[in-house]
SEMARKE-853377 format. One record per residue (C-alpha): residue number from 1; x negated, y negated, z. Coordinates in steps of 0.5 Angstrom, whole numbers, always signed. Example, Ala and Ser with C-alpha at 12.3 -4.5 7.8 and 13.67 -1.06 7.14 Angstrom:
SEMARKE-853377
NODE   num    east   north      up
NODE     1     -25      +9     +16
NODE     2     -27      +2     +14
This chain:
SEMARKE-853377
NODE   num    east   north      up
NODE     1     -15     +64     -10
NODE     2     -18     +57      -8
NODE     3     -15     +53     -14
NODE     4      -8     +56     -12
NODE     5      -8     +54      -5
NODE     6     -10     +47      -7
NODE     7      -4     +47     -12
NODE     8      +0     +49      -6
NODE     9      -2     +44      -2
NODE    10      -1     +38      -7
NODE    11      +6     +40      -8
NODE    12      +7     +38      -1
NODE    13      +4     +31      -2
NODE    14      +9     +25      -2
NODE    15      +8     +25      -9
NODE    16     +11     +32     -10
NODE    17     +17     +31      -6
NODE    18     +23     +32     -10
NODE    19     +26     +27      -4
NODE    20     +21     +22      -5
NODE    21     +25     +16      -6
NODE    22     +20     +12     -11
NODE    23     +26      +6     -12
NODE    24     +27      +5      -5
NODE    25     +19      +4      -4
NODE    26     +19      -2      -9
NODE    27     +18      -9      -6
NODE    28     +24     -13      -5
NODE    29     +23     -18     -10
NODE    30     +23     -12     -16
NODE    31     +29      -9     -13
NODE    32     +32     -16     -13
NODE    33     +30     -17     -21
NODE    34     +33     -10     -23
NODE    35     +39     -11     -19
NODE    36     +40     -18     -23
NODE    37     +41     -14     -30
NODE    38     +49     -14     -29
NODE    39     +49      -8     -24
NODE    40     +56      -9     -21
NODE    41     +56     -11     -14
NODE    42     +61      -5     -12
NODE    43     +56      +0     -15
NODE    44     +50      -4     -11
NODE    45     +55      -3      -4
NODE    46     +56      +4      -6
NODE    47     +48      +5      -6
NODE    48     +48      +4      +1
NODE    49     +49     +11      +3
NODE    50     +43     +13      +0
NODE    51     +38     +11      +5
NODE    52     +37      +6     +11
NODE    53     +33      +1      +6
NODE    54     +39      +1      +2
NODE    55     +45      +0      +7
NODE    56     +44      -7      +8
NODE    57     +41      -9      +1
NODE    58     +47     -12      -2
NODE    59     +48     -17      +3
NODE    60     +41     -20      +1
NODE    61     +43     -20      -7
NODE    62     +42     -27     -10
NODE    63     +44     -25     -17
NODE    64     +51     -22     -16
NODE    65     +56     -19     -22
NODE    66     +63     -17     -20
NODE    67     +67     -14     -25
NODE    68     +75     -12     -24
NODE    69     +75      -6     -29
NODE    70     +69      -3     -25
NODE    71     +72      -5     -18
NODE    72     +79      -2     -20
NODE    73     +76      +4     -23
NODE    74     +74      +7     -17
NODE    75     +79     +12     -13
NODE    76     +78      +8      -7
NODE    77     +78      +0      -6
NODE    78     +79      +0      +2
NODE    79     +75      -3      +7
NODE    80     +73      +1     +13
NODE    81     +80      +1     +17
NODE    82     +83      +4     +10
NODE    83     +87      -3      +9
NODE    84     +88      -4      +2
NODE    85     +83     -10      -1
NODE    86     +85     -14      -7
NODE    87     +79     -16     -12
NODE    88     +79     -23     -10
NODE    89     +78     -21      -3
NODE    90     +73     -16      -5
NODE    91     +69     -22      -8
NODE    92     +70     -27      -2
NODE    93     +67     -21      +2
NODE    94     +61     -20      -2
NODE    95     +60     -28      -2
NODE    96     +61     -29      +5
NODE    97     +58     -22      +8
NODE    98     +51     -24      +5
NODE    99     +45     -27      +7
NODE   100     +45     -35      +7
NODE   101     +40     -35      +1
NODE   102     +42     -39      -5
NODE   103     +45     -35     -10
NODE   104     +41     -35     -17
NODE   105     +47     -33     -21
NODE   106     +54     -31     -20
NODE   107     +58     -27     -25
NODE   108     +65     -26     -24
NODE   109     +70     -22     -30
NODE   110     +77     -21     -28
NODE   111     +82     -17     -33
NODE   112     +90     -18     -33
NODE   113     +91     -21     -26
NODE   114     +93     -27     -22
NODE   115     +86     -29     -18
NODE   116     +89     -33     -13
NODE   117     +83     -34      -9
NODE   118     +79     -37     -15
NODE   119     +78     -43     -11
NODE   120     +75     -40      -5
NODE   121     +70     -36      -8
NODE   122     +68     -42     -12
NODE   123     +67     -46      -6
NODE   124     +63     -41      -2
NODE   125     +58     -40      -9
NODE   126     +57     -48      -9
NODE   127     +56     -48      -1
NODE   128     +51     -43      -3
NODE   129     +47     -47      -8
NODE   130     +49     -43     -14
NODE   131     +45     -44     -20
NODE   132     +48     -40     -25
NODE   133     +56     -39     -25
NODE   134     +60     -35     -30
NODE   135     +67     -34     -30
NODE   136     +70     -30     -35
NODE   137     +78     -28     -36
NODE   138     +82     -23     -40
NODE   139     +89     -24     -41
NODE   140     +89     -28     -34
NODE   141     +96     -28     -30
NODE   142     +95     -36     -29
NODE   143     +96     -42     -33
NODE   144     +93     -47     -29
NODE   145     +86     -47     -26
NODE   146     +83     -52     -20
NODE   147     +76     -50     -19
NODE   148     +75     -51     -12
NODE   149     +78     -58     -12
NODE   150     +74     -60     -17
NODE   151     +68     -59     -12
NODE   152     +64     -55     -18
NODE   153     +64     -61     -22
NODE   154     +60     -65     -16
NODE   155     +55     -59     -15
NODE   156     +48     -61     -14
NODE   157     +45     -54     -16
NODE   158     +48     -52     -22
NODE   159     +44     -51     -28
NODE   160     +49     -47     -32
NODE   161     +56     -47     -32
NODE   162     +60     -42     -37
NODE   163     +68     -42     -36
NODE   164     +71     -37     -41
NODE   165     +79     -37     -39
NODE   166     +82     -32     -44
NODE   167     +77     -28     -48
NODE   168     +83     -24     -51
NODE   169     +86     -30     -55
NODE   170     +88     -37     -56
NODE   171     +96     -36     -54
NODE   172     +94     -36     -47
NODE   173     +89     -42     -46
NODE   174     +89     -44     -39
NODE   175     +89     -51     -37
NODE   176     +83     -53     -33
NODE   177     +84     -59     -27
NODE   178     +79     -64     -29
NODE   179     +76     -69     -24
NODE   180     +76     -77     -24
NODE   181     +68     -76     -24
NODE   182     +63     -72     -25
NODE   183     +56     -71     -21
NODE   184     +52     -65     -24
NODE   185     +45     -68     -24
NODE   186     +41     -61     -26
NODE   187     +46     -58     -31
NODE   188     +43     -56     -37
NODE   189     +48     -51     -40
NODE   190     +56     -52     -41
NODE   191     +60     -47     -45
NODE   192     +68     -48     -45
NODE   193     +72     -43     -48
NODE   194     +80     -42     -49
NODE   195     +81     -48     -44
NODE   196     +88     -52     -46
NODE   197     +89     -60     -45
NODE   198     +82     -62     -45
NODE   199     +82     -69     -44
NODE   200     +78     -73     -49
NODE   201     +78     -79     -44
NODE   202     +74     -74     -39
NODE   203     +69     -73     -44
NODE   204     +67     -80     -45
NODE   205     +65     -80     -37
NODE   206     +62     -73     -37
NODE   207     +56     -74     -40
NODE   208     +54     -80     -36
NODE   209     +54     -75     -30
NODE   210     +50     -69     -33
NODE   211     +44     -73     -35
NODE   212     +40     -67     -37
NODE   213     +45     -63     -41
NODE   214     +41     -59     -46
NODE   215     +47     -54     -49
NODE   216     +54     -55     -50
NODE   217     +59     -51     -53
NODE   218     +66     -51     -54
NODE   219     +70     -45     -57
NODE   220     +77     -45     -58
NODE   221     +79     -51     -54
NODE   222     +85     -55     -54
NODE   223     +85     -62     -53
NODE   224     +90     -67     -51
NODE   225     +94     -72     -56
NODE   226     +90     -78     -54
NODE   227     +88     -83     -59
NODE   228     +81     -83     -56
NODE   229     +75     -80     -60
NODE   230     +72     -74     -57
NODE   231     +65     -77     -56
NODE   232     +59     -72     -55
NODE   233     +53     -76     -53
NODE   234     +47     -74     -49
NODE   235     +40     -76     -49
NODE   236     +37     -69     -47
NODE   237     +43     -65     -52
NODE   238     +39     -60     -56
NODE   239     +44     -55     -58
NODE   240     +51     -56     -60
NODE   241     +57     -51     -62
NODE   242     +64     -53     -64
NODE   243     +68     -47     -65
NODE   244     +76     -47     -67
NODE   245     +78     -53     -63
NODE   246     +84     -57     -64
NODE   247     +89     -62     -61
NODE   248     +95     -60     -57
NODE   249     +99     -62     -64
NODE   250     +96     -57     -69
NODE   251     +98     -62     -74
NODE   252     +94     -67     -72
NODE   253     +86     -67     -72
NODE   254     +81     -69     -67
NODE   255     +76     -75     -69
NODE   256     +69     -72     -66
NODE   257     +63     -77     -66
NODE   258     +57     -74     -65
NODE   259     +51     -78     -62
NODE   260     +45     -74     -60
NODE   261     +38     -77     -62
NODE   262     +35     -70     -60
NODE   263     +40     -65     -62
NODE   264     +36     -59     -66
NODE   265     +41     -54     -67
NODE   266     +49     -55     -69
NODE   267     +54     -50     -71
NODE   268     +61     -52     -73
NODE   269     +66     -47     -74
NODE   270     +72     -51     -74
NODE   271     +78     -53     -78
NODE   272     +78     -58     -83
NODE   273     +84     -62     -80
NODE   274     +78     -65     -75
NODE   275     +74     -71     -77
NODE   276     +67     -71     -76
NODE   277     +62     -77     -75
NODE   278     +55     -77     -74
NODE   279     +50     -82     -71
NODE   280     +43     -81     -70
NODE   281     +41     -74     -71
NODE   282     +34     -75     -73
NODE   283     +31     -69     -70
NODE   284     +36     -64     -73
NODE   285     +33     -58     -76
NODE   286     +38     -52     -76
NODE   287     +46     -53     -78
NODE   288     +51     -48     -79
NODE   289     +58     -50     -82
NODE   290     +64     -46     -83
NODE   291     +70     -50     -84
NODE   292     +77     -47     -86
NODE   293     +84     -51     -87
NODE   294     +89     -50     -82
NODE   295     +95     -45     -83
NODE   296     +93     -44     -91
NODE   297     +89     -38     -94
NODE   298     +82     -38     -97
NODE   299     +84     -39    -104
NODE   300     +82     -45    -108
NODE   301     +89     -47    -110
NODE   302     +91     -48    -103
NODE   303     +86     -54    -102
NODE   304     +91     -58    -107
NODE   305     +96     -63    -104
NODE   306     +96     -65     -97
NODE   307     +90     -60     -96
NODE   308     +85     -65    -101
NODE   309     +84     -69     -95
NODE   310     +82     -63     -91
NODE   311     +77     -61     -96
NODE   312     +74     -69     -96
NODE   313     +73     -68     -89
NODE   314     +69     -62     -90
NODE   315     +65     -66     -95
NODE   316     +64     -72     -90
NODE   317     +61     -67     -85
NODE   318     +56     -65     -90
NODE   319     +54     -72     -92
NODE   320     +53     -73     -85
NODE   321     +48     -67     -84
NODE   322     +42     -70     -88
NODE   323     +34     -68     -87
NODE   324     +35     -62     -84
NODE   325     +30     -56     -85
NODE   326     +35     -50     -85
NODE   327     +43     -51     -87
NODE   328     +47     -45     -88
NODE   329     +54     -46     -91
NODE   330     +60     -40     -90
NODE   331     +63     -38     -97
NODE   332     +69     -42     -96
NODE   333     +65     -48     -95
NODE   334     +62     -47    -102
NODE   335     +69     -47    -105
NODE   336     +70     -54    -103
NODE   337     +64     -56    -107
NODE   338     +67     -54    -113
NODE   339     +74     -57    -112
NODE   340     +75     -64    -117
NODE   341     +74     -68    -111
NODE   342     +69     -74    -111
NODE   343     +63     -73    -108
């Protein structure tokens, strides 16, 4: 009987209480870390009904993820006065309603709508010293984008910038308004995807404004018809990815010059129309190359005639990548090696 009483008393202890909220008892720093794993802001706000501890927790978020699919998946997206709230208004409300703390990470994903107030929430994020910014869109209903009057390109706190302006397809590339000057002293990572009319002249100035850039990625981007070379340079640049980038004129390739003495890895999944030139890649260790001829099939016969020039450019790429420790070639690049073209 004594043991029974002891067991019964233990069930009434805090550890045995079914209503005991162990999650809420965690320190603020740990809760912030848990929420940082892409828990959507809409869901965090809904957690405010759980307890007093959670009521205003969303206002202290320093890692913020907002997804339009999550936002519209709930039956109600209205404010306390039952007024309709758009996705853009919700993003702004989250950013303005929070504490003035610096934002470590802001990730916004939007699918198939106008996003008319992108400038507004980019400006708020910059004012809150955002460190990592990810803007990702699927089938955007806009053709041009001005990121806060180019305020983003003079952000002193930004260490990582990812702009995926159409993850669905290149047919909807968005034109990004670029500033005359760039001043991003701590930017280490930049990814640009599905962006139209990028200026080769702009990138000639870009690298001087990003002195500590370590990783650069172009994916499915379209450059203007300028005769200037696309010069990719940077003392600190260590990782470079170029995937399926072309000139605005699909039949006119780019002349791409890579000069990066500390480059460690290079991934090139590109068109043979582009003409690559390499300078000072003495630290290069890992390379992946996959190049295809534009608008033709993968058969070896297709490389004859006009396409021979494209195959020669591919060989030029391989010649420029010497002394690497690991070189991976896609099957269609290997085909080029068997063509009757002088090495």
